[in-house]
N, C-alpha and C positions, 0 to 999 in steps of 0.2 A: 518847625515844619508845618505847613498848612495844607489841608486837603480841600480841593475845590471841585464842585460839580455844577452842572447846569440845573436850573430850576425845573426844566421839563423832565430831566432824568430823575430828579428827586421825586417828582409827582408820580412818575411811572413806577418807581420802586415801592413807594408807599402803597400804591394800589394793590400790590401783591399780598398784602397782609391778610386779606379776607379768605383764607383757605379753611377747609374743613378740619375739625379736630382730629380725625382719624382717617387713615387710608382705607380704600375700599377693598372688597374681597379679592378681586382679580389682581390688584397690585401686590397683595400679600402672597397669593397662592399660584400665580401663573407659572413661576419657575418650578416650585416644588411639585406641582402637578405633572410636570414633564417626566417625573420619575415613573409614571405609569408606563411610559414607553420603554425605559430601560428595565423595569421590573418584568414587564411582559416578555421582552426579548430574552432576558437571562433565564426566566422560567421555562420558556419554550426550549432553549438550548439544553437546560438540565433534563427536561422530560425527554427530549429527543435522544440524548445519550443514554438515559436510564432505560428507555424502552427500545433502544437500538433501531430507531426509525430509519427506514430506507424509502427511496422514491421508486416509482414505477419504471419499468425497463425503458420505455420510449424516452423518458426524460433524461436518465443518466447516460443513455447511449449518445444522445446529442450533446449533453453538457460535458461529458468526458472529453470529447474532442475540443469543445469550445474553451474549457478551462485550461487544457493543456496548451493550446495554440495561442491563447490570449491572456496568459498569466499576468503579464505586466499591467495590462489595462484593468483586469479584475482586482489585482492587488492594490492598485491606485484607488479604485473605488472603495475598497474595504478600508484603506487608510483614512479616506475622507469621512466615511460613515463612522469609523471608530473615533475620530476627532470630534464629531458632532455629539456622539453619545457621551464621550468624556466631558464635553462642555456642559452637558446637563448635570453631571455629577459636581463639577467644580462650581457651576453657577448656583446650584442648590446650596452647597456649603457656604458660598459667598453670601447668599441671601440670608441664611441662618445667622451668620456673623453680623451682617449689617442690621438686620431687624433687632437682634439682641442688643447690640451696642447702641442703637438709637433709643431703644426703650430705657436702657441703663442711663444713658446720658441725660435724657429729658426728665426722667423720674428723679435723678439725683440733683438736678438743677445746676450742675457744674462739674468741671474736671480740669486736670492739668493739661497743658498743651502737649506734653509727651504722651499722656494717655490717649488724648484725642487723635494724635498722629498715628499711634499704634493701632487704635480701632479702625481708623480709615484704611490703613495698609493691610490689616488682616483680611479684609474682603477683596483685596486685589492681589492676584498671584504675581508679585514682583518683589525683589529683594531691595531693602534699604538698610545699609550697614550702620546708619546713624541711630537706629532704633535700639531700645533696650532688649536684652537677651530674652526676657519673658514674652516679648512680641516677635522677636526675630525667629526664634525656633518654630513657633506655630506657622509663621509665614513661609519658612522653608518647607515645612511639611505640606502646607497647602499648595505651594508651587509644584511640589513633586506629585501631588494627587492627580493632576491632569495628565502628566506623563505616564504615571503608572496605570491609570484608568484606560488611557488610549492604547497602551501596549497590551493590556489584558483583553480589551475588546478585539484588537487585531488577532491575537492568538485564539480567541473564542469564536471568531467568525471566518477565519481564513480556511478555505477548503483544503483538507489534507487527504492524502491517499489512504484508502482503506479497501477492504474487500467484503463481499457478501457471497453467500453460496446459494445457488439456485439449482433446480433439477431440470434436466432435459432428457429426452429419449434418444438413445443411441442404438444403432443396429450393429450386432456382432455376428460372427459366423455361427451357423447352426450345423451340427453333425448328426441330426436325426435322420437325414437322408444322405447316404454316402455312396450312392450308386455310381457317381462319376469318379469317385476316388478308387483308382485301380492302376495296375501296372500297364502302361502303354508301351508298345514297341518303339525302338529308337528311330525307325524309319520316318522321314518327314511326312509322308502321305498317310501315316497311321498314327500320328501324334494325337494326344488328347485335346479336348476342347480348350480353346484359348481366346483371349481378347486383349487388345492393346488400347489403352486410353492415355490421356496426358499424365495420369498417375503412375503408369508403368505397364509392364507385361504381366498378365495373370493367366495361369495355365495349370492344367492337371498333369501335364508332362513335366513335372518339377525337375526330375533328375536329368532331363535332356535339354530343356530350353532355358534353365536358370543356372547353367553350369558355372558361369563366371562369378555370379554372386555367391554361390555355395562354396566354391574353392576359396574365395576371398574370406568368407566366414571361417572356414576351417584353418586357414593359414594364420589368421589373426586371433585365434581362439585364446592364446596366452599372451599377455603383455610382457614385454621384456623388462619393465621396471616394477612389476608387481602391482601396478595400479589397477583400478576398476576398469574392466573392458568397456570400451565405447565403440559400438559398431552400427553401421547404417542399416536401416530397414531395406529389405530387398525389393524396392520399387523406386519410383521417382519423387516420393513425397518429401524427401530431405529430412526425415525424422531420424533421430539417433537413439538407440537403446543405451542406457547407462546400466551396465551389468548384464545379467542374463535376460534373454527375452522369454524363455520358457515356451516359445511357440505361440504366444498370444499377442494381442495388440495389433492384429493385422488390419482392423477397421480404422486405425488412426490415420488421418490424412486422406481417407477414402470415403468413409461413410459418416464423417463428423462435421460436415459443412454447416449444419444448423448451429453448431457451437463455434467453430473457428471463424465463421463470417461475422461474428459479433465483435465489434471494435474493442470493447472493454473486457472481453474474455481473457483471463490470465492462464488458467489451467483447468483441468477437469480430471475426474477419476471415476472408475467404474469397475464392476466385477465381471470376470469372464471365466468360463469353464474351459479347462484344457488338461493336457497331460504333463506331468512333471517327469522329465526324463532323468533317470539316474544310471550313469554309465560306470562300469567297473571293467578294467582291462587286466589281463594276465598273460604270461607266457605259457602256452600249452604245447610242449614239444611232442606230445604223443597224439596230437589231433590228426584226424584222417582227412586233411585237406591240404593239397600240395600241387605244385606246378609239375605237369607231366612232360614227357618227351615231345619233340616236334612231330606233329602228325602230318601236316602238309607243309608246303613251303612257307616258312616264317610264321606258322600258326602253332600255338602251344595250347594244349588242353589243360584246364585246371579242374580238378574234381575231388570229391571226398564227401564223407558223411559229417554232418553238423549235429550238435546236440539236440536240435529241434527238427531234424529232418524226418519226414514221414513218407514212407513208400519207396523212395529212391534217393540216391545220392545227388549232391549238387554238382552241376557240370557247366562250364563256360569256356570260351576260347579267347585267347589274347594273341596279338601280333607282336613281333619283335625280331631283331636280328638274332637275339639269344634270349635267355630267360633273365638276364641281368637287370633289365629295365622294367620288368613286370612287377606290378603290385596288384594282386588279385584279391578281391573281396568276395567272400561267399556268404549268402543269406538264404536260408531255407524258405520254401513256399508255404510252410505249414500254417494253416488257418487256425490251428488249435492252441498254439503256444502263446501265453500271455507275455512271457519273457522272450525277448528277441536276442538272437546271437549273431555276432559279426565275426567271421574268421578271416584272417589275412595270411596270404602266402606271398612271399616277395623274393625277388632275385638278389644277386650279390650287391647291386647298387643301392638296395634298400634293405640290407640284411638285418638292420635293427628292428624292422617291422615284421620279419618273418616269424611265423608260428605264434603270432599274438592273437588273442581272442577277447572280444568285449561282449559283455551282457548289457542289455538296455532294458530297464524296467520302467514302465509307464504307469504312473500313479494318477488317477483322476483327481484333479485338484481345482479348487476355486481360487483364482488369482485376483489380486487387486492391482489394477493398471492405472498409473498416474501419468498424465500427459501435460508437459509444459508447452503451451502453445507458442509463446514468443521465443523461447529457446529451442523449440522443436526437440524436446527431450521426452523419452519414454522410460519410465521406471516400473518394473514389475516385481511384485512380492507375492510369494505363494501363501495361500491361506490354509484352510482346512481341507481334508480329504472329502470327496463327494462320491455319490454313486456313479458307476461307469455309464457315460452317455453314449458310448459306442460298444455295445456288448459283443459284437462280432470282431472287434479290434481290426476293422478294415483299414482304418486310418493309420494305426501304428505299424501294421504289417507292410502297408504300401510305402510308408516313409522309409523303413529300414531297407526294403528291397531296392530303393534308389541308390544305395551305396554300391551295389553290384553294377548297376547301369553306369554310374559315374566312373567307377574304376575301369570298366571295360572301354567306355568311350574315350577316356582321357589317358589311355596307355598307347604310346606310339613306339616307333622303332628305337627311340633314343632316351625317352624318359617317361615317367608316370607323373602326370600333373597332380593326381590325388596323393601319390606318395610324397611329392614335394610339399604339399600343403601340410601333411602329417609331420614331416621333418621340420618345417618352419615352426610349428607349435612346440615340438620337442626342444628345439634350439632355444626358443624364447623361455621355456620353463627352466632350462639349464641356466640361462643368464639371470633370470629373476630369482630362482630359489636354490640354485646350486653353484653359487659363485665360488665357493671354496672347494668344490669338487668332492664333498663328503658323501653325496648320494650316489650310489652305484648307477652305471649307465643304463642297466636294464630297468631300474626303477624310474629314472627320468624319462625313459622312452614311454613307459606305461602312463605316467602322469600327463605328459604332453599329448599322447594319443587320446586319452580320456577327454581332455579339454576340446580337442579338435572334433571328435565324434559327437560330443555333447552340443557344441556350437552348430555343427551342420545339421544335426537332428532337429534342433529347435528352429533353425531357419527354414527347414522343409515343412515342419508343422505350421509355421506362420504362412508359408507360401500356399499350402493347401487351404488354410483358413481364408486367405485372400481370394483364392479361386472359388470357394464356396460363395463368397459375397458377390464377386464381380462377374463370374461366369455362370455358376449354377443358380445364383439368386436364392441361396438357402441362408436365411438369416433369422435372427430373433431379437426382440427388443430388450434393452437393458437401461436402467435408470442411471444417468450420469450426474454426479455432483459437480457443477460448474462454478468455479471461483471467478467472480466478476470484480474487476477493478472499478471502484467508485470513489467519489470525493464526498466525504462527510464534512459537516460544518464544524470546524474548530477541533481542538484537542481537549480532552476531558479535564485536564489539570487547569487549563485557562478558563474553561467554562465554569468550573467550581470556584475559582479565584474571583472572577468577575461577579458571580452571583453573591459571594460573601461580601465583596466590596459594596455592591449595590444594596445589600441588606443592611450594612452598617450605615450608609447614607440615609436610607429609609428610616432606620431606627433613630438616627439623630433628628430627623424631621418630626417623628412622633414624640420623642422626649421633649424637644423644644416647644412643640405645639401644646403639650400638656403643661409644661412649666410656665409658659406665658399666656395660657388660655387662648390660644390661637392668635397671639400677638395683639391682645386686647389693648386698646389705647395707643396703638402705634401712630405717632404723629406723621404728618405728610412731609415734614421738613427733614432733609437728609444732609448731615454735615459732610458726607463724602461727595456731595454734589456741589461743584463750584458756584453754580447760579444761586443756590440757597445760601451758601457761605457769604457771597457778596451782599446779598439782600440783608441777611441777618446782621452782618458786621456793620453795614451802613446804619442800621437802627441802634446799634450799641455804641460803646466807646465813651468818650468825654463829650457830652452833648452841648450844642449851642442853641441859644434862643435869639441871638442878635444877628441879623442878616445885613450885609452890605454888598453893594455891587462894585466890582472893579471896572477898569476901563474897557474890558472886553465883554462886559455884561454877564459876568459869572458870579453866582452866589457864593459868598465866602463866610464860613463859620468862624466867629471870633470869641465871644464870651460863652460861658458854659453854665449848665445846670444839670441836675440829676433827673433824667427822664428821656424816653426815646422820642426823637423828632426826626426830621427828614434831612439833616445834614450833620456832619461830625468832623472833628479833628482827631485822628488816631492818637492814642496814648503812646508816648515815646518812653518806654521803660527799659532801662539798661540793667545788665547783670545776668545772673544765672537764669536760663530760660525755664528751669523747673520752678522758679518763683512766680511765673506768670500763671494766672488762674482765669479760666473761661467760665463765665456765668451766663445763664439764660434769664433774661428779664422779660417782663410782660409788656405788651403794648398798652395795656390799660383797659380797653373795652373788650368785653367778651372773654377775657382770660386766655387769649391765644398767645402762645410763646413764639415770638418772632425775632428776638434780638439777642445778640451775643455782646457781652461786655468784658473786655480784657482789663484786669486790674492787678495791682501789685499786692501781694499778701504780706 
């Protein structure tokens, strides 16, 4: 077989022999120096997570909505950036392999074709199954490097949801001035101060104008399945208490717009001072409070002495066809008693409630109020006892007095609405805690009644707190801890992983630089470059010194000699390819290595 080339092509290829002995600085270092980018970025990510860096409010308020609404576009950009950063890692490793193999090849003066093929493919992330195992395994690892690096960069840079806590000022009810908290008559013209806003009705006539909400609170005081009670705040804010309200949290949804107007606000918590109501009910058959005989047409007087009565007995009048549908609640006017008493006298339709008596103790307590903004949930937990903030107990006395107003206003000729609410709570307690009927009826009555009185008392305390805020404008500042939903860059496990991977690549560069003294003597000829292979192969082989021209004007090599010239006939060597050996031979002048010679060993 003969190889032919044109004379002009031969001259052109020969002219490329005058290259410098060693490559320049930038050709050696342009790719490894790109590790500055990956090292700086991974270091910033590590520091950011270590110091828990956060951004200012104006940035994450806008970015929160942007990242949430344009997640696909942002994720695509992150994937692209991660691929570019992974390319730096893979390119750096490829450069280390190529530089090292070039130095080894040219310093040794020759190699087998299998080794040459293996070195060439080590620097290229592709699989060739015809390679030896000692080359194939590193190539597989190198091919996976780019995928692993890209995946780690994505995890380290993808914005993930997190939270930070900031402080805001919240206004809560103040009871330093309680002059507006008092018992107002039931007449419309003599009702207490009130106001109506989009958040609801706020009034100091709690027992008169908020009857519907209070009755709903009492009747739902006990859950029929024993679960935690969930009940609505008695306004239009749509917030739900989970568990007891303890009469606090009235500012939620009303005076917290500075918090709730923030798009990224998740929840907040604050401390509020209030009273912890503790109710205990019992049957007192000997109490001096009972329904009397009919005094006027369909009017029945209810009178008697209560444990905390001062000066005179309690007296009120109820209407009815008979005493059967009457549920009368007696509460003394005493300004002295810290413990408040509620006595109940009932007719035959509500006989289970007759002669029951409840004590209500109010303990000044600091509560922790937690508010879930998105779920509109309020959770209240009592803390430690504090000094009494209403030494005259005007608030607690007025709250308990509302029971008498409610019972009087909601008793008609046929039923007692308040009595029905009490019975609903009692029935639910029976269903929930006395399914087998082992608890006596008298006991179940007291437990259900306690729950109803407690729930209504706490609702009225919250209603007066809302009135102080919205009507009386009596408030004080509290610091609220606001949980802000933010996006932080990456997860710590990915940040650490990519930092370690980047450090390993950087370490490999340092080690290889020391080993090769900065790739000193690296020749400009690259056997992985097809252009150089063609040029070098042309100068090697079985060389010819006799030129003839054929009919087409083509230079044809015929006879041979040992030495590099501008035309050649390739050696046709058959047999095991491992028997082929590649040698580097010199051009002659200047000692530049420019030729490859394939010979049989």
